[in-house]
Backbone as ProteinMPNN parsed JSONL, in Angstrom:
{"seq_chain_A": "XXXXXXXXXXXXXXXXXXXXXXXXXXXXXXXXXXXXXXXXXXXXXXXXXXXXXXXXXXXXXXXXXXXXXXXXXXXXXXXXXXXXXXXXXXXXXXXXXXXXXXXXXXXXXXXXXXXXXXXXXXXXXXXXXXXXXXXXXXXXXXXXXXXXXXXXXXXXXXXXXXXXXXXXXXXXXXXXXXXXXXXXXXXXXXXXXXXXXXXXXXX", "coords_chain_A": {"N_chain_A": [[-18.623, -20.223, -33.34], [-20.229, -22.746, -35.145], [-21.989, -25.727, -34.811], [-23.19, -28.469, -36.498], [-25.173, -31.25, -36.111], [-26.072, -34.698, -36.61], [-27.544, -36.159, -34.844], [-27.35, -37.888, -31.65], [-24.664, -39.656, -29.999], [-24.488, -43.194, -29.281], [-23.674, -43.559, -26.666], [-24.457, -41.146, -25.48], [-27.191, -41.45, -25.537], [-27.519, -43.569, -23.733], [-26.713, -42.273, -21.399], [-28.755, -40.416, -20.983], [-30.787, -42.051, -20.183], [-30.356, -42.778, -17.585], [-31.305, -43.561, -14.226], [-30.729, -41.655, -12.257], [-31.109, -39.143, -13.358], [-33.897, -38.866, -13.484], [-34.488, -39.029, -10.723], [-33.177, -36.764, -9.711], [-34.579, -34.766, -11.032], [-37.112, -35.097, -9.846], [-36.47, -34.431, -7.214], [-35.715, -31.739, -7.442], [-38.102, -30.653, -8.273], [-39.58, -30.88, -6.006], [-38.799, -29.209, -3.544], [-39.104, -29.353, -0.779], [-38.666, -31.921, -0.145], [-36.318, -34.182, 1.134], [-34.094, -35.768, -0.613], [-32.597, -38.734, -0.455], [-31.843, -40.469, -2.404], [-31.167, -38.932, -4.684], [-29.212, -37.484, -3.524], [-29.269, -34.836, -2.729], [-28.783, -31.848, -0.798], [-30.258, -30.803, 2.287], [-32.313, -28.066, 1.899], [-32.457, -25.98, 3.827], [-30.04, -26.057, 5.084], [-28.126, -25.124, 3.403], [-25.325, -23.041, 2.916], [-25.915, -20.121, 2.385], [-25.517, -17.431, 3.307], [-22.862, -17.521, 4.283], [-21.506, -18.153, 1.927], [-22.05, -15.869, 0.418], [-20.636, -13.958, 1.89], [-18.03, -14.957, 1.54], [-17.671, -14.747, -1.246], [-18.014, -11.975, -1.573], [-15.809, -11.06, -0.11], [-13.721, -12.148, -1.619], [-14.05, -10.907, -4.142], [-13.734, -8.273, -3.482], [-11.16, -7.467, -3.652], [-9.563, -6.484, -6.455], [-7.477, -7.748, -7.948], [-7.302, -10.317, -6.839], [-9.893, -11.143, -7.38], [-9.932, -11.145, -10.202], [-8.066, -13.198, -10.661], [-9.461, -15.336, -9.55], [-11.648, -15.554, -11.247], [-10.581, -16.166, -13.672], [-9.543, -18.618, -16.135], [-8.058, -21.651, -14.95], [-5.488, -24.152, -14.364], [-5.86, -27.464, -15.765], [-5.677, -29.454, -13.863], [-6.305, -28.269, -11.514], [-6.279, -25.641, -9.008], [-3.152, -24.922, -7.662], [-2.495, -24.158, -4.871], [-4.901, -24.982, -3.607], [-4.882, -27.714, -4.175], [-2.651, -28.425, -2.702], [-3.534, -27.915, -0.086], [-5.566, -29.843, 0.041], [-4.047, -32.207, -0.21], [-2.438, -32.072, 2.11], [-4.408, -32.166, 4.071], [-5.477, -34.691, 3.62], [-3.211, -36.262, 4.22], [-2.967, -35.727, 6.962], [-5.35, -36.849, 7.881], [-5.171, -39.585, 7.144], [-2.7, -40.345, 8.064], [-0.597, -40.992, 6.456], [0.153, -43.805, 5.491], [2.505, -46.509, 4.792], [2.064, -47.538, 2.196], [1.155, -45.344, 0.857], [3.112, -43.465, 0.767], [5.228, -41.033, -0.768], [3.412, -39.974, -2.491], [2.701, -37.096, -4.229], [2.168, -33.574, -4.965], [1.739, -33.5, -7.722], [0.13, -35.632, -8.184], [-2.361, -35.056, -7.343], [-5.619, -34.173, -8.058], [-8.121, -31.849, -8.779], [-11.582, -32.009, -9.022], [-14.949, -31.384, -10.243], [-16.596, -32.876, -8.712], [-17.415, -36.181, -7.398], [-18.432, -37.765, -9.489], [-17.36, -36.678, -11.855], [-14.654, -37.256, -11.467], [-14.736, -40.081, -11.345], [-15.608, -40.62, -13.927], [-13.445, -39.613, -15.444], [-11.397, -41.333, -14.55], [-12.395, -43.845, -15.402], [-12.458, -43.437, -18.182], [-9.767, -43.063, -18.654], [-8.466, -45.389, -17.705], [-9.742, -47.589, -18.85], [-10.753, -49.535, -21.701], [-13.502, -50.023, -24.003], [-15.363, -52.861, -23.016], [-13.578, -53.695, -21.101], [-13.136, -54.661, -17.624], [-14.441, -53.79, -14.447], [-14.365, -54.573, -11.096], [-16.824, -54.58, -8.579], [-18.121, -53.854, -5.299], [-20.977, -55.565, -4.172], [-24.132, -54.634, -3.024], [-23.794, -51.842, -5.353], [-23.014, -48.353, -5.89], [-25.435, -46.93, -7.772], [-25.287, -44.875, -9.638], [-22.64, -44.887, -10.402], [-22.549, -47.364, -11.683], [-24.138, -46.841, -13.934], [-22.577, -44.871, -15.163], [-20.259, -46.335, -15.768], [-21.309, -48.223, -17.558], [-22.02, -46.5, -19.611], [-19.524, -45.854, -20.582], [-18.832, -48.178, -21.736], [-17.809, -50.098, -20.094], [-17.587, -53.182, -18.396], [-19.15, -54.107, -15.455], [-18.709, -56.13, -12.635], [-20.264, -57.639, -9.993], [-19.149, -58.237, -6.691], [-19.527, -60.229, -3.855], [-20.491, -58.74, -0.76], [-20.4, -57.964, 2.764], [-21.361, -56.842, 6.087], [-18.901, -55.823, 6.658], [-17.777, -54.979, 4.361], [-16.393, -55.635, 1.028], [-15.981, -59.092, 0.46], [-13.07, -60.877, 0.899], [-12.622, -63.587, 0.084], [-14.673, -63.978, -1.763], [-13.898, -62.165, -3.687], [-11.507, -63.393, -4.527], [-12.582, -65.752, -5.603], [-14.075, -64.687, -7.741], [-12.033, -63.552, -9.31], [-10.666, -65.895, -9.948], [-12.593, -67.258, -11.473], [-12.788, -65.493, -13.653], [-10.222, -65.721, -14.639], [-10.271, -68.375, -15.482], [-11.906, -68.254, -17.724], [-10.453, -66.698, -19.361], [-10.621, -63.939, -19.098], [-9.297, -62.437, -17.22], [-7.147, -60.594, -17.823], [-8.634, -58.401, -18.658], [-9.562, -57.127, -16.429], [-9.42, -54.114, -14.899], [-9.62, -52.577, -12.593], [-10.632, -52.367, -9.138], [-13.503, -51.258, -7.713], [-14.104, -49.586, -4.836], [-15.702, -48.287, -1.947], [-14.473, -47.044, 0.868], [-15.447, -45.823, 3.172], [-18.62, -45.7, 4.537], [-20.291, -46.93, 2.407], [-22.281, -46.44, -0.502], [-25.084, -48.06, -1.727], [-25.198, -49.436, 0.712], [-24.146, -48.639, 3.151], [-22.063, -49.666, 4.698], [-18.745, -49.676, 6.164], [-15.452, -50.349, 5.051], [-13.758, -52.961, 6.588], [-10.805, -52.682, 8.583], [-8.92, -54.791, 8.504], [-9.473, -55.868, 6.067]], "CA_chain_A": [[-18.518, -21.533, -33.931], [-21.507, -23.415, -35.35], [-21.86, -27.178, -34.953], [-24.403, -29.129, -36.991], [-25.025, -32.687, -35.855], [-27.144, -35.539, -37.136], [-28.055, -37.011, -33.769], [-26.414, -38.114, -30.561], [-23.993, -40.944, -29.957], [-25.152, -44.219, -28.485], [-23.35, -43.303, -25.269], [-25.292, -40.038, -25.007], [-28.516, -42.02, -25.318], [-27.469, -44.316, -22.475], [-26.608, -41.327, -20.279], [-30.056, -39.811, -20.76], [-31.698, -43.032, -19.607], [-29.952, -43.141, -16.229], [-32.35, -43.229, -13.249], [-30.386, -40.493, -11.44], [-31.7, -37.96, -13.982], [-35.286, -38.816, -13.02], [-34.508, -38.76, -9.289], [-32.792, -35.372, -9.508], [-35.711, -33.956, -11.489], [-38.148, -35.168, -8.818], [-36.009, -33.701, -6.031], [-35.766, -30.305, -7.734], [-39.506, -30.254, -8.375], [-40.151, -30.919, -4.659], [-37.693, -28.755, -2.69], [-39.309, -29.703, 0.627], [-38.275, -33.324, -0.019], [-34.887, -34.481, 1.266], [-33.933, -36.971, -1.426], [-31.359, -39.473, -0.239], [-31.502, -41.114, -3.671], [-30.474, -37.976, -5.538], [-28.073, -36.953, -2.783], [-29.362, -33.393, -2.547], [-28.635, -31.357, 0.57], [-31.424, -30.117, 2.847], [-32.291, -26.657, 1.487], [-32.26, -25.075, 4.96], [-28.649, -26.116, 5.573], [-27.205, -24.567, 2.405], [-24.706, -21.867, 3.554], [-26.053, -18.974, 1.479], [-24.887, -16.24, 3.885], [-21.409, -17.717, 4.311], [-21.013, -18.066, 0.551], [-22.103, -14.459, 0.017], [-19.497, -13.301, 2.547], [-16.791, -15.422, 0.92], [-17.588, -14.152, -2.584], [-17.79, -10.54, -1.394], [-14.421, -10.883, 0.323], [-12.844, -12.472, -2.747], [-14.174, -9.939, -5.23], [-13.431, -6.916, -3.025], [-9.802, -7.197, -4.134], [-9.663, -6.665, -7.907], [-6.493, -8.704, -8.451], [-7.742, -11.658, -6.416], [-11.121, -11.435, -8.11], [-9.57, -11.515, -11.578], [-7.426, -14.519, -10.627], [-10.481, -16.334, -9.254], [-12.583, -15.688, -12.366], [-9.84, -16.569, -14.871], [-9.294, -20.052, -16.276], [-6.891, -22.184, -14.263], [-4.955, -25.365, -14.986], [-6.85, -28.547, -15.806], [-5.59, -30.303, -12.669], [-6.811, -27.529, -10.363], [-5.478, -24.582, -8.386], [-2.084, -25.571, -6.894], [-2.652, -24.029, -3.414], [-6.022, -25.813, -3.168], [-4.408, -29.106, -4.229], [-1.731, -28.622, -1.582], [-4.371, -28.003, 1.113], [-6.236, -31.152, 0.003], [-3.04, -33.226, 0.056], [-2.058, -32.01, 3.52], [-5.542, -32.625, 4.883], [-5.535, -36.138, 3.432], [-2.103, -36.846, 4.987], [-3.309, -35.633, 8.384], [-6.452, -37.769, 8.174], [-4.769, -40.98, 6.943], [-1.429, -40.643, 8.705], [0.358, -41.352, 5.406], [0.692, -45.166, 5.637], [3.643, -46.818, 3.914], [1.627, -47.746, 0.806], [0.798, -44.066, 0.244], [4.246, -42.547, 0.826], [5.729, -40.648, -2.086], [2.372, -39.29, -3.252], [2.981, -35.672, -4.204], [1.184, -32.628, -5.5], [1.443, -33.796, -9.128], [-0.834, -36.731, -8.22], [-3.622, -34.56, -6.783], [-6.463, -33.586, -9.097], [-9.377, -31.289, -8.272], [-12.68, -32.135, -9.983], [-16.203, -30.749, -9.822], [-17.324, -33.816, -7.869], [-16.97, -37.569, -7.538], [-18.797, -38.336, -10.78], [-16.381, -36.263, -12.864], [-13.432, -38.017, -11.238], [-14.975, -41.466, -11.737], [-15.655, -40.639, -15.387], [-12.07, -39.445, -15.933], [-10.662, -42.571, -14.28], [-12.88, -44.887, -16.305], [-12.041, -43.1, -19.543], [-8.312, -43.174, -18.731], [-7.983, -46.731, -17.407], [-10.473, -48.684, -19.485], [-11.279, -49.566, -23.057], [-14.792, -50.722, -24.004], [-15.245, -54.295, -22.784], [-12.782, -53.961, -19.907], [-13.931, -55.036, -16.451], [-14.174, -53.259, -13.117], [-15.068, -55.329, -10.064], [-17.474, -53.68, -7.629], [-18.82, -54.479, -4.183], [-22.408, -55.669, -4.459], [-24.604, -53.697, -4.048], [-22.889, -50.757, -5.719], [-23.567, -47.034, -6.201], [-26.045, -47.137, -9.088], [-24.834, -43.843, -10.575], [-21.368, -45.364, -10.95], [-22.841, -48.447, -12.629], [-24.586, -46.21, -15.172], [-21.424, -44.199, -15.76], [-19.402, -47.369, -16.341], [-22.004, -48.747, -18.741], [-21.929, -45.476, -20.65], [-18.165, -45.91, -21.131], [-18.61, -49.506, -22.307], [-17.109, -50.916, -19.105], [-18.363, -54.238, -17.756], [-18.99, -54.176, -14.003], [-19.064, -57.436, -12.077], [-20.455, -57.517, -8.557], [-18.495, -59.169, -5.77], [-20.321, -60.263, -2.629], [-20.032, -57.952, 0.38], [-21.197, -58.082, 3.982], [-21.328, -55.618, 6.885], [-17.518, -55.345, 6.755], [-17.312, -54.616, 3.024], [-16.166, -56.707, 0.069], [-15.462, -60.31, 1.085], [-11.865, -61.265, 0.149], [-12.764, -64.903, -0.547], [-15.527, -63.795, -2.939], [-13.052, -61.514, -4.69], [-10.613, -64.422, -5.069], [-13.399, -66.633, -6.45], [-14.406, -63.96, -8.969], [-10.802, -63.472, -10.111], [-10.392, -67.241, -10.442], [-13.543, -67.526, -12.556], [-12.405, -64.688, -14.813], [-9.001, -66.315, -15.179], [-10.633, -69.627, -16.159], [-12.506, -67.987, -19.036], [-9.523, -65.865, -20.132], [-10.969, -62.519, -19.009], [-8.577, -61.757, -16.149], [-6.413, -59.403, -18.28], [-9.537, -57.27, -18.89], [-9.869, -56.486, -15.147], [-8.579, -52.928, -14.794], [-9.703, -51.932, -11.289], [-11.663, -52.758, -8.171], [-14.143, -50.036, -7.207], [-14.507, -49.733, -3.448], [-15.878, -47.11, -1.108], [-14.058, -47.573, 2.163], [-16.242, -45.252, 4.25], [-20.058, -45.512, 4.329], [-20.605, -47.272, 1.031], [-23.623, -46.162, -1.008], [-26.205, -47.79, -0.814], [-25.274, -50.36, 1.848], [-23.686, -47.846, 4.307], [-20.997, -50.26, 5.486], [-17.372, -49.225, 5.969], [-14.546, -51.477, 4.831], [-13.02, -53.318, 7.805], [-9.377, -52.385, 8.462], [-8.165, -55.987, 8.114], [-9.743, -56.159, 4.653]], "C_chain_A": [[-19.919, -22.14, -34.027], [-21.262, -24.9, -35.556], [-23.202, -27.729, -35.397], [-24.214, -30.621, -36.763], [-26.254, -33.428, -36.36], [-27.728, -36.473, -36.078], [-26.966, -37.276, -32.753], [-25.793, -39.505, -30.642], [-24.807, -41.929, -29.12], [-24.9, -43.982, -27.004], [-24.204, -42.185, -24.696], [-26.712, -40.524, -24.731], [-28.586, -42.797, -24.018], [-27.481, -43.367, -21.285], [-27.96, -40.722, -19.956], [-31.048, -40.739, -20.101], [-31.37, -43.389, -18.163], [-31.01, -42.708, -15.213], [-32.021, -41.999, -12.4], [-30.988, -39.219, -12.023], [-33.142, -37.777, -13.514], [-35.354, -38.43, -11.544], [-34.141, -37.313, -8.987], [-33.918, -34.437, -9.931], [-36.805, -33.934, -10.42], [-37.754, -34.363, -7.579], [-36.082, -32.194, -6.246], [-37.204, -29.799, -7.794], [-40.192, -30.222, -7.01], [-39.092, -30.509, -3.651], [-37.867, -29.074, -1.205], [-38.899, -31.146, 0.912], [-36.766, -33.435, 0.145], [-34.664, -35.813, 0.575], [-32.583, -37.612, -1.149], [-30.923, -40.167, -1.519], [-30.714, -40.176, -4.566], [-29.269, -37.354, -4.837], [-28.102, -35.45, -2.605], [-29.275, -33.038, -1.062], [-29.941, -30.69, 1.004], [-31.298, -28.625, 2.556], [-31.934, -25.71, 2.636], [-30.825, -25.061, 5.472], [-27.649, -25.537, 4.571], [-26.656, -23.219, 2.906], [-24.733, -20.62, 2.665], [-25.313, -17.753, 2.021], [-23.37, -16.355, 3.915], [-20.809, -17.608, 2.912], [-21.011, -16.628, 0.055], [-20.92, -13.697, 0.622], [-18.182, -13.679, 1.874], [-16.598, -14.787, -0.454], [-17.322, -12.652, -2.489], [-16.346, -10.256, -1.009], [-13.458, -11.114, -0.83], [-12.864, -11.382, -3.806], [-13.894, -8.497, -4.796], [-12.014, -6.498, -3.421], [-9.769, -7.512, -5.624], [-8.716, -7.744, -8.434], [-6.884, -10.138, -8.09], [-9.001, -12.073, -7.167], [-10.847, -11.861, -9.54], [-8.956, -12.906, -11.623], [-8.46, -15.624, -10.41], [-11.398, -16.591, -10.445], [-11.9, -16.139, -13.657], [-9.726, -18.094, -14.932], [-8.06, -20.445, -15.476], [-6.36, -23.394, -15.008], [-6.003, -26.467, -14.921], [-6.8, -29.415, -14.56], [-6.068, -29.586, -11.415], [-5.781, -26.58, -9.784], [-4.45, -25.204, -7.434], [-2.222, -25.389, -5.382], [-3.808, -24.87, -2.86], [-5.617, -27.287, -3.16], [-3.474, -29.402, -3.057], [-2.496, -28.741, -0.262], [-5.041, -29.374, 1.182], [-5.256, -32.271, 0.344], [-2.652, -33.251, 1.533], [-3.18, -32.507, 4.428], [-5.672, -34.142, 4.81], [-4.435, -36.829, 4.236], [-2.397, -36.827, 6.486], [-4.38, -36.658, 8.761], [-6.007, -39.228, 8.127], [-3.455, -41.336, 7.623], [-0.345, -41.099, 7.745], [0.961, -42.744, 5.634], [1.746, -45.455, 4.569], [3.233, -46.949, 2.449], [1.318, -46.441, 0.09], [1.938, -43.048, 0.298], [4.727, -42.239, -0.58], [4.673, -39.996, -2.958], [2.577, -37.788, -3.095], [1.905, -34.861, -4.883], [0.802, -32.952, -6.944], [0.469, -34.959, -9.279], [-2.18, -36.339, -7.615], [-4.375, -33.805, -7.87], [-7.744, -33.076, -8.459], [-10.434, -31.41, -9.366], [-13.926, -31.47, -9.412], [-17.037, -31.661, -8.93], [-16.866, -35.23, -8.147], [-17.297, -38.14, -8.915], [-17.832, -37.929, -11.888], [-15.1, -37.076, -12.709], [-13.602, -39.464, -11.685], [-15.021, -41.605, -13.259], [-14.242, -40.527, -15.971], [-11.246, -40.717, -15.723], [-11.08, -43.691, -15.225], [-12.407, -44.672, -17.728], [-10.544, -43.298, -19.726], [-7.839, -44.618, -18.593], [-8.547, -47.809, -18.313], [-10.777, -48.437, -20.953], [-12.643, -50.249, -22.998], [-14.588, -52.237, -23.888], [-14.359, -54.659, -21.608], [-13.702, -54.11, -18.7], [-13.472, -54.26, -15.224], [-15.026, -54.063, -12.128], [-15.603, -54.355, -9.018], [-18.073, -54.483, -6.49], [-20.316, -54.469, -4.493], [-23.197, -55.612, -3.156], [-23.642, -52.526, -4.223], [-23.68, -49.481, -6.027], [-24.117, -47.039, -7.628], [-25.644, -46.071, -10.101], [-23.514, -44.267, -11.198], [-21.608, -46.481, -11.965], [-23.301, -47.889, -13.969], [-23.444, -45.531, -15.905], [-20.518, -45.214, -16.448], [-20.023, -47.95, -17.606], [-21.885, -47.78, -19.91], [-20.557, -45.462, -21.311], [-17.86, -47.267, -21.757], [-17.867, -50.444, -21.38], [-18.064, -51.957, -18.537], [-18.103, -54.197, -16.255], [-19.471, -55.541, -13.527], [-19.125, -57.29, -10.567], [-19.756, -58.616, -7.786], [-19.222, -59.081, -4.435], [-19.66, -59.46, -1.505], [-20.924, -58.244, 1.571], [-21.051, -56.792, 4.78], [-19.917, -55.074, 7.089], [-16.927, -54.993, 5.384], [-17.129, -55.826, 2.127], [-15.481, -57.889, 0.751], [-14.253, -60.8, 0.28], [-11.986, -62.608, -0.562], [-13.638, -64.823, -1.791], [-14.759, -63.109, -4.059], [-12.126, -62.53, -5.341], [-11.373, -65.365, -5.998], [-13.714, -65.967, -7.784], [-13.185, -63.871, -9.888], [-10.445, -64.832, -10.709], [-11.314, -67.584, -11.619], [-13.175, -66.751, -13.821], [-11.14, -65.229, -15.461], [-9.33, -67.57, -15.992], [-11.227, -69.392, -17.543], [-11.649, -67.024, -19.874], [-9.785, -64.373, -20.057], [-10.18, -61.756, -17.942], [-7.783, -60.537, -16.634], [-7.314, -58.186, -18.53], [-9.909, -56.554, -17.589], [-8.891, -55.334, -14.951], [-8.592, -52.303, -13.405], [-10.734, -52.641, -10.419], [-12.2, -51.467, -7.577], [-14.676, -50.303, -5.813], [-14.747, -48.366, -2.829], [-15.57, -47.557, 0.31], [-14.857, -47.016, 3.339], [-17.698, -45.1, 3.804], [-20.47, -45.713, 2.871], [-22.066, -46.952, 0.69], [-24.0, -47.308, -1.947], [-26.173, -48.569, 0.497], [-24.856, -49.74, 3.176], [-22.538, -48.478, 5.081], [-19.658, -49.581, 5.192], [-16.469, -50.451, 5.874], [-13.724, -51.727, 6.103], [-11.52, -53.137, 7.568], [-8.593, -53.594, 7.983], [-8.404, -56.37, 6.663], [-9.078, -55.149, 3.744]], "O_chain_A": [[-20.701, -22.05, -33.08], [-20.429, -25.291, -36.374], [-24.226, -27.491, -34.758], [-23.205, -31.192, -37.178], [-27.331, -32.851, -36.513], [-28.347, -37.481, -36.418], [-25.803, -36.931, -32.965], [-26.337, -40.408, -31.278], [-25.693, -41.542, -28.358], [-25.793, -44.175, -26.179], [-24.633, -42.264, -23.545], [-27.359, -40.058, -23.793], [-29.57, -42.711, -23.283], [-28.163, -43.611, -20.29], [-28.288, -40.53, -18.785], [-32.038, -40.289, -19.524], [-32.049, -44.229, -17.573], [-31.555, -41.61, -15.322], [-32.931, -41.359, -11.874], [-31.342, -38.307, -11.276], [-33.557, -36.666, -13.186], [-36.178, -37.602, -11.154], [-34.733, -36.699, -8.1], [-34.181, -33.434, -9.268], [-37.361, -32.877, -10.121], [-38.59, -33.696, -6.969], [-36.466, -31.453, -5.341], [-37.49, -28.663, -7.415], [-41.254, -29.618, -6.86], [-38.536, -31.366, -2.964], [-36.893, -29.067, -0.452], [-38.796, -31.548, 2.071], [-36.015, -32.84, -0.628], [-35.006, -36.865, 1.115], [-31.545, -37.094, -1.562], [-29.733, -40.427, -1.697], [-29.703, -40.573, -5.145], [-28.404, -36.765, -5.486], [-27.062, -34.842, -2.354], [-29.647, -33.828, -0.195], [-30.64, -30.087, 0.19], [-30.304, -27.995, 2.918], [-31.192, -24.748, 2.439], [-30.436, -24.157, 6.212], [-26.454, -25.469, 4.859], [-27.436, -22.344, 3.282], [-23.685, -20.128, 2.247], [-24.566, -17.106, 1.288], [-22.668, -15.392, 3.605], [-19.732, -17.038, 2.735], [-20.089, -16.209, -0.644], [-20.283, -12.89, -0.055], [-17.32, -12.826, 1.663], [-15.501, -14.342, -0.79], [-16.503, -12.116, -3.235], [-15.733, -9.321, -1.523], [-12.495, -10.367, -1.002], [-11.814, -10.98, -4.308], [-13.823, -7.6, -5.635], [-11.715, -5.307, -3.511], [-9.928, -8.667, -6.02], [-9.105, -8.56, -9.27], [-6.808, -11.047, -8.917], [-9.146, -13.236, -7.544], [-11.445, -12.815, -10.039], [-9.275, -13.704, -12.504], [-8.364, -16.703, -10.996], [-11.872, -17.711, -10.637], [-12.578, -16.459, -14.633], [-9.803, -18.773, -13.908], [-7.125, -19.656, -15.343], [-6.737, -23.638, -16.154], [-6.927, -26.405, -14.11], [-7.796, -30.058, -14.228], [-6.222, -30.211, -10.365], [-4.581, -26.699, -10.033], [-4.82, -25.927, -6.509], [-2.081, -26.369, -4.651], [-3.703, -25.411, -1.76], [-5.97, -28.024, -2.239], [-3.503, -30.495, -2.491], [-2.152, -29.567, 0.584], [-5.083, -29.998, 2.243], [-5.593, -33.181, 1.101], [-2.549, -34.319, 2.135], [-2.932, -33.184, 5.426], [-5.943, -34.798, 5.815], [-4.68, -37.859, 4.865], [-2.111, -37.793, 7.193], [-4.32, -37.261, 9.833], [-6.416, -40.025, 8.971], [-3.128, -42.516, 7.744], [0.717, -41.547, 8.177], [2.148, -42.857, 5.938], [1.858, -44.737, 3.575], [3.967, -46.521, 1.559], [1.227, -46.413, -1.137], [1.752, -41.892, -0.084], [4.644, -43.081, -1.475], [4.984, -39.514, -4.047], [2.621, -37.269, -1.98], [0.877, -35.382, -5.315], [-0.334, -32.707, -7.351], [0.025, -35.247, -10.39], [-3.04, -37.194, -7.402], [-3.829, -32.911, -8.516], [-8.383, -33.789, -7.685], [-10.219, -30.974, -10.497], [-13.953, -31.05, -8.255], [-18.088, -31.246, -8.442], [-16.031, -35.461, -9.022], [-16.516, -38.923, -9.454], [-17.516, -38.735, -12.764], [-14.527, -37.533, -13.698], [-12.714, -40.02, -12.331], [-14.531, -42.589, -13.812], [-13.889, -41.266, -16.891], [-10.491, -41.129, -16.604], [-10.238, -44.398, -15.778], [-12.002, -45.618, -18.404], [-10.09, -43.656, -20.812], [-6.91, -45.032, -19.287], [-7.905, -48.838, -18.525], [-11.022, -47.311, -21.386], [-12.921, -50.981, -22.048], [-13.748, -52.815, -24.577], [-14.375, -55.804, -21.154], [-14.876, -53.742, -18.741], [-12.275, -54.093, -14.989], [-16.235, -54.21, -12.3], [-14.911, -53.417, -8.623], [-18.482, -55.63, -6.667], [-20.848, -53.487, -5.01], [-22.976, -56.435, -2.268], [-22.799, -52.255, -3.368], [-24.859, -49.533, -6.378], [-23.351, -47.141, -8.586], [-25.658, -46.332, -11.304], [-23.284, -44.036, -12.385], [-20.937, -46.534, -12.996], [-22.909, -48.394, -15.021], [-23.354, -45.607, -17.131], [-20.062, -44.99, -17.569], [-19.336, -48.144, -18.609], [-21.676, -48.189, -21.052], [-20.439, -45.095, -22.48], [-16.756, -47.486, -22.254], [-17.35, -51.473, -21.817], [-19.216, -51.649, -18.232], [-16.95, -54.248, -15.828], [-20.508, -56.038, -13.965], [-18.155, -56.869, -9.936], [-19.772, -59.781, -8.183], [-19.5, -57.987, -3.943], [-18.443, -59.497, -1.324], [-22.053, -58.71, 1.419], [-20.664, -55.762, 4.228], [-19.749, -53.982, 7.632], [-15.728, -54.741, 5.264], [-17.639, -56.909, 2.416], [-14.53, -57.718, 1.514], [-14.394, -61.11, -0.903], [-11.508, -62.759, -1.686], [-13.381, -65.52, -2.772], [-14.941, -63.427, -5.234], [-11.97, -62.538, -6.562], [-10.869, -65.735, -7.059], [-13.631, -66.603, -8.835], [-13.292, -64.087, -11.095], [-9.977, -64.911, -11.844], [-10.87, -68.129, -12.63], [-13.243, -67.288, -14.926], [-10.999, -65.2, -16.683], [-8.748, -67.803, -17.051], [-11.076, -70.226, -18.435], [-12.059, -66.59, -20.95], [-9.24, -63.609, -20.854], [-10.376, -60.551, -17.778], [-7.741, -59.53, -15.928], [-6.82, -57.061, -18.605], [-10.511, -55.481, -17.635], [-7.683, -55.546, -14.85], [-7.667, -51.566, -13.061], [-11.579, -53.398, -10.898], [-11.448, -50.677, -7.007], [-15.572, -51.125, -5.619], [-14.062, -47.399, -3.161], [-16.308, -48.352, 0.892], [-14.94, -47.655, 4.388], [-17.972, -44.441, 2.801], [-20.932, -44.789, 2.201], [-22.966, -47.171, 1.501], [-23.275, -47.523, -2.918], [-27.057, -48.374, 1.331], [-25.19, -50.28, 4.231], [-22.069, -47.879, 6.049], [-19.459, -48.996, 4.128], [-16.702, -51.462, 6.537], [-13.079, -50.817, 6.624], [-11.025, -53.41, 6.475], [-7.698, -53.458, 7.149], [-7.618, -57.122, 6.086], [-9.2, -55.243, 2.523]]}, "name": "protein", "num_of_chains": 1, "seq": "XXXXXXXXXXXXXXXXXXXXXXXXXXXXXXXXXXXXXXXXXXXXXXXXXXXXXXXXXXXXXXXXXXXXXXXXXXXXXXXXXXXXXXXXXXXXXXXXXXXXXXXXXXXXXXXXXXXXXXXXXXXXXXXXXXXXXXXXXXXXXXXXXXXXXXXXXXXXXXXXXXXXXXXXXXXXXXXXXXXXXXXXXXXXXXXXXXXXXXXXXXX"}
């Protein structure tokens, strides 16, 4: 297949301007640097030997190797999704608000950014609003901008997003008629990036 194009979309231009691209380039060019900004792992801790053993074991059986190298479903390998679901249930204790979540609601992605992109693309139209704790993960802010989503920061402290500030923000949006455009609240409950706080249980 041959594709001829006359230039990139406006969104593609925005994506290329994101600061994470520069930070990742700098980290790759300086492998001795542990870049907390780019989120790269310390080179010496990468499990090269363990991965080699795992791949060798997988490919030593032709049938298993073929299954591993073949395309799978878009939602991810069912046994892996089941392991993830069970691990999540064990970790969270399956509180009442999360009961009834089943395998069909578990999706495996290549990382958090792919999942955040899929959620934004699925939930939001250009001009819709997502409320975020301030400060917020700057890569997510760039991703949202690229999708045409408006992000509005809500004040946070050492216990996470402040409920009263959230109520004030929602009230202000209601007063100007924008409340129906709010599609989600983006929170990181454990060790928020960049502030490092965890969301207090009572919040």
